[in-house]
MILUMMI-638484 format. One record per residue (C-alpha): residue in three letters; chain; x, y, z. Coordinates in Angstrom, 2 decimals. Each point is the difference from the previous one (the first is absolute). Layout:
<sites>
SITE   res   chain      east     north        up
SITE   ala       A         X         Y         Z
...
</sites>
This chain:
<sites>
SITE   res   chain      east     north        up
SITE   phe       A     75.50    115.02     50.56
SITE   ile       A      0.61      2.55      2.85
SITE   asn       A     -3.56      1.37     -0.32
SITE   lys       A     -1.37     -3.48      0.96
SITE   val       A      2.16     -0.55      3.10
SITE   thr       A      0.08      1.97      3.22
SITE   thr       A      3.37      0.73      1.75
SITE   asp       A     -0.90     -1.35      3.46
SITE   val       A      1.41     -3.45     -0.97
SITE   pro       A      3.54      0.94     -1.13
SITE   glu       A      0.78     -3.38     -1.60
SITE   ala       A     -3.04      0.15     -2.35
SITE   ala       A      0.55      3.72     -0.59
SITE   ile       A      3.66     -0.46     -1.05
SITE   thr       A     -1.01     -2.80     -2.42
SITE   ala       A     -2.58      2.31     -1.49
SITE   leu       A      2.57      2.83     -0.26
SITE   lys       A      2.61     -2.36     -1.67
SITE   asn       A     -2.68     -0.88     -2.61
SITE   glu       A     -0.83      3.69     -0.58
SITE   val       A      3.76      0.81     -0.43
SITE   lys       A      0.20     -2.72     -2.59
SITE   his       A     -2.95      1.58     -1.71
SITE   leu       A      1.87      3.36      0.14
SITE   ile       A      3.02     -1.64     -1.66
SITE   glu       A     -2.17     -1.42     -2.80
SITE   leu       A     -1.27      3.42     -0.77
SITE   val       A      3.52      1.43     -0.06
SITE   phe       A      0.80     -2.81     -2.54
SITE   val       A     -3.03      1.10     -2.01
SITE   leu       A      1.28      3.61      0.15
SITE   his       A      3.47     -1.06     -1.25
SITE   leu       A     -1.42     -2.06     -2.88
SITE   lys       A     -2.43      2.67     -1.16
SITE   thr       A      2.44      2.85      0.21
SITE   leu       A      2.81     -1.95     -1.80
SITE   lys       A     -2.48     -1.25     -2.63
SITE   ile       A      0.55     -3.58      0.81
SITE   lys       A     -2.80     -2.63     -0.69
SITE   ile       A     -1.92     -0.47      3.19
SITE   gly       A     -1.92     -3.07     -1.37
SITE   leu       A      3.13     -2.11      0.61
SITE   phe       A     -0.40      0.53      3.71
SITE   ser       A     -2.68     -1.26      2.52
SITE   phe       A     -0.96      2.25      2.98
SITE   glu       A     -2.20     -2.16      2.27
SITE   tyr       A     -0.37      2.51      2.90
SITE   ser       A     -0.84      2.92     -2.34
SITE   lys       A     -2.67     -2.00     -1.78
SITE   lys       A     -1.90     -0.59      3.34
SITE   lys       A     -0.82      3.72      0.09
SITE   lys       A     -2.41      1.00     -2.84
SITE   gln       A      1.33      3.56     -0.26
SITE   his       A      3.65     -1.14      0.01
SITE   lys       A     -0.73     -2.70     -2.57
SITE   leu       A     -1.02      2.85     -2.32
SITE   leu       A      3.36      1.59      0.47
SITE   leu       A      1.45     -3.13     -1.74
SITE   glu       A     -1.94      0.86     -3.08
SITE   ile       A      0.43      3.77     -0.34
SITE   thr       A      3.13      1.65     -1.44
SITE   asp       A     -0.08      3.10      2.21
SITE   tyr       A      3.00     -0.34      2.54
SITE   his       A     -1.25      3.10      1.93
SITE   ser       A     -3.00     -2.01      1.27
SITE   val       A      2.19     -2.75      1.07
SITE   tyr       A      2.35      2.30      1.89
SITE   glu       A     -2.89      1.76      1.69
SITE   thr       A     -1.35     -3.34      1.11
SITE   ile       A      3.40     -0.95      1.40
SITE   lys       A      0.23      3.14      2.02
SITE   gln       A     -3.55     -0.57      1.44
SITE   leu       A      1.01     -3.65      0.91
SITE   glu       A      3.17      1.19      1.64
SITE   gly       A     -2.02      2.35      2.28
SITE   glu       A     -2.31     -2.85      0.92
SITE   ile       A      2.97     -2.26      0.82
SITE   val       A      1.79      2.48      2.21
SITE   ser       A     -3.23      0.82      1.88
SITE   tyr       A     -0.62     -3.63      0.67
SITE   tyr       A      3.67     -0.52      1.03
SITE   leu       A     -0.23      2.71      2.55
SITE   lys       A     -3.18     -1.64      1.52
SITE   ile       A      1.79     -3.33      0.30
SITE   gln       A      2.88      1.77      1.78
SITE   asn       A     -2.37      1.01      2.71
SITE   glu       A     -0.63     -3.62      0.77
SITE   lys       A      2.15     -2.22      2.28
SITE   leu       A      2.44     -1.69     -2.36
SITE   glu       A      2.53     -2.81      0.29
SITE   asn       A      3.53      0.73     -1.09
SITE   glu       A     -0.45     -2.15     -3.07
SITE   glu       A     -3.20      1.76     -0.89
SITE   ser       A      1.64      3.49      0.48
SITE   asn       A      2.83     -0.98     -2.27
SITE   leu       A     -2.20     -1.28     -2.76
SITE   leu       A     -2.05      3.15      0.28
SITE   asn       A      3.08      2.14     -0.55
SITE   gln       A      1.00     -2.04     -2.97
SITE   leu       A     -3.44      0.53     -1.55
SITE   val       A      0.39      3.78      0.54
SITE   his       A      3.52     -0.08     -1.73
SITE   ala       A     -1.66     -1.91     -2.86
SITE   thr       A     -2.68      2.73     -0.34
SITE   arg       A      2.69      2.70      0.03
SITE   his       A      2.00     -1.65     -2.68
SITE   ala       A     -3.10     -0.70     -2.08
SITE   met       A     -0.73      3.76      0.00
SITE   ile       A      3.57      0.78     -1.10
SITE   ala       A     -0.29     -2.52     -2.78
SITE   ala       A     -3.39      1.49     -1.10
SITE   lys       A      1.16      3.72      0.08
SITE   gly       A      3.25     -0.74     -1.75
SITE   val       A     -1.69     -1.53     -3.04
SITE   lys       A     -2.93      2.47      0.00
SITE   asp       A      2.50      2.95     -0.16
SITE   ile       A      1.44     -1.17     -3.36
SITE   ala       A     -3.27     -0.84     -1.62
SITE   his       A      0.10      3.04     -2.23
SITE   asn       A      3.43     -1.00     -1.20
SITE   ile       A     -1.27     -3.47     -0.91
SITE   glu       A     -2.87      1.47     -1.99
SITE   ala       A      2.49      2.25     -1.79
SITE   phe       A      2.13     -3.01     -0.88
SITE   glu       A     -2.92     -1.75     -1.66
SITE   lys       A     -0.77      3.01     -2.16
SITE   ser       A      3.57      0.79     -0.87
SITE   ala       A      1.22      0.18     -3.66
SITE   asn       A      3.49     -0.79      1.18
SITE   asp       A      0.63     -3.64     -0.98
SITE   ser       A      2.86     -0.34      2.47
SITE   lys       A     -2.01      1.15      2.93
SITE   val       A     -3.01     -2.27     -0.97
SITE   ala       A      2.47     -2.93     -0.33
SITE   leu       A      1.46      0.70      3.45
SITE   phe       A     -3.40      0.02      1.59
SITE   glu       A     -0.99     -3.22     -1.68
SITE   leu       A      3.16     -1.54      1.32
SITE   leu       A     -0.79      1.12      3.42
SITE   lys       A     -3.68     -1.23     -0.16
SITE   gly       A      1.21     -3.42     -1.11
SITE   arg       A      2.39     -0.42      2.88
SITE   leu       A     -2.65      1.38      2.53
SITE   leu       A     -2.58     -2.38     -1.25
SITE   glu       A      2.14     -3.03      1.06
SITE   phe       A      0.97      1.82      3.13
SITE   tyr       A     -3.64      0.62      1.15
SITE   leu       A     -1.13     -3.45     -0.94
SITE   ser       A      2.81     -1.47      2.19
SITE   leu       A     -0.79      2.32      2.82
SITE   his       A     -3.77     -0.72     -0.29
SITE   his       A      0.69     -3.71      0.22
SITE   ile       A      1.79      0.61      3.37
SITE   leu       A     -2.99      2.01      1.30
SITE   gln       A     -2.48     -2.66     -1.10
SITE   ser       A      2.05     -3.07      1.23
SITE   thr       A     -0.87     -1.84      3.22
SITE   ser       A      3.44     -1.69      0.09
SITE   glu       A      1.86      1.98      2.63
SITE   val       A      3.30     -1.65     -0.80
SITE   ile       A      0.34      1.89     -3.28
SITE   tyr       A     -0.64      3.48      1.42
SITE   phe       A      3.46      1.01      1.16
SITE   glu       A      2.00     -1.29     -2.88
SITE   ser       A     -2.46      1.14     -2.59
SITE   leu       A     -0.18      3.48      1.44
SITE   thr       A      3.67      0.14     -0.01
SITE   asp       A      0.02     -0.97     -3.63
SITE   ser       A     -2.50      2.79     -0.62
SITE   ile       A      2.46      2.56      1.39
SITE   arg       A      2.66     -1.20     -2.33
SITE   glu       A     -2.30      0.04     -2.93
SITE   asn       A     -1.11      3.57      0.71
SITE   gln       A      3.59      1.03      0.08
SITE   ser       A      0.64     -1.77     -3.29
SITE   ile       A     -2.97      1.73     -1.65
SITE   his       A      1.31      3.39      1.25
SITE   asp       A      3.55     -0.61     -1.24
SITE   gln       A     -1.03     -1.38     -3.42
SITE   phe       A     -2.25      2.93     -0.70
SITE   leu       A      2.66      2.40      1.07
SITE   lys       A      2.53     -1.76     -2.34
SITE   glu       A     -2.38      0.12     -2.89
SITE   thr       A     -0.82      3.72      0.65
SITE   tyr       A      3.68      0.84      0.02
SITE   gln       A      0.48     -1.83     -3.39
SITE   gln       A     -2.75      2.09     -1.47
SITE   ile       A      1.59      3.18      1.42
SITE   asn       A      3.31     -0.92     -1.71
SITE   lys       A     -1.90     -0.44     -3.17
SITE   lys       A     -1.45      3.55      0.28
SITE   glu       A     -3.54     -1.39     -0.15
SITE   leu       A     -1.31      1.82      3.09
SITE   asn       A     -0.25      3.62      0.91
SITE   glu       A      0.77      1.40      3.44
SITE   met       A     -3.52     -0.03      1.12
SITE   asp       A     -0.45     -3.63     -1.17
SITE   ile       A      3.08     -1.02      1.84
SITE   ser       A     -1.22      1.65      3.28
SITE   thr       A     -3.31     -1.53     -0.19
SITE   leu       A      1.27     -3.57     -0.79
SITE   leu       A      2.42      0.13      2.83
SITE   asn       A     -2.60      1.19      2.46
SITE   val       A     -2.51     -2.65     -1.07
SITE   asn       A      2.71     -2.72      0.40
SITE   arg       A      0.83      1.18      3.46
SITE   glu       A     -3.69      0.45      1.09
SITE   val       A     -1.00     -3.43     -1.32
SITE   tyr       A      2.97     -1.55      1.81
SITE   asn       A     -0.87      1.71      3.31
SITE   ala       A     -3.77     -0.85     -0.34
SITE   asn       A      0.80     -3.59     -0.72
SITE   his       A      2.38     -0.22      2.95
SITE   ala       A     -2.86      1.34      2.29
SITE   leu       A     -2.38     -2.52     -1.56
SITE   ile       A      2.41     -2.88      0.89
SITE   tyr       A      0.32      1.41      3.45
SITE   thr       A     -3.81      0.24      0.61
SITE   ile       A     -0.31     -3.70     -1.10
SITE   lys       A      2.90     -0.86      2.24
SITE   asp       A     -1.58      1.65      3.08
SITE   ser       A     -3.35     -1.76     -0.71
SITE   leu       A      1.53     -3.51     -0.53
SITE   leu       A      3.25     -0.47      1.96
SITE   ser       A      0.44     -0.46      3.81
SITE   glu       A      1.63      2.83      1.88
SITE   glu       A      3.25     -1.80      0.09
SITE   gln       A      0.03     -0.69     -3.71
SITE   ala       A     -1.09      3.55     -0.76
SITE   gly       A      2.93      1.37      2.03
SITE   thr       A      2.47     -2.25     -1.83
SITE   phe       A     -1.53      0.93     -3.33
SITE   asn       A      0.39      3.72      0.80
SITE   leu       A      3.74     -0.45      0.57
SITE   ile       A      0.71     -1.56     -3.36
SITE   ser       A     -2.30      2.11     -2.21
SITE   gln       A      0.70      3.64      0.62
SITE   val       A     -1.36      2.37     -2.72
SITE   lys       A      2.59      1.24     -2.40
SITE   glu       A      0.64      3.78      0.27
</sites>
């Protein structure tokens, strides 16, 4: 998108940047799904399919390649953003541009958060501990529904659903975190987990929660108006 539009016409350039940010968000979705071993075939990524090399990322299992592509795209987006900033902008254009930069920043937080626990997820899949495997399967089941709902928001053209649906996603993310924590504590009380298992499970739960929170925020900044985004920020502060 941004490679096809020059920055000397800010309105067209910002539209191209918005599409590229949506493409970035799709790639972060792909990274989450691949890292967490969730079936990617249940999702449709229209922007990623338009680039041949990125379409291939939907088919491979290597999350490293997806993450490297995300980092490269971030660099291109930031470079393009700085060029637009050098143009004469209306206030509305400047505000939208800033939101897209925030969306990019949150997308990278969401990407790095889930990438950093990829080795833990792989260990879960190979574990001989039935309790740990069961906890991971529980988490995957809840996350599948969460990502399907969030993906629907991203793909929707009905602006009236954005705010309420994203607010529901914040609540659902919290619910997933709390349920997983409760189930983990129950397994701890049953002496089914060792100290390393406990530490890893709690860390994964925390990082998935934070990464999902950032993913919601990047969608928020790419879809909501500046006023709506400000209101959303006030009611959806991340849990410490």
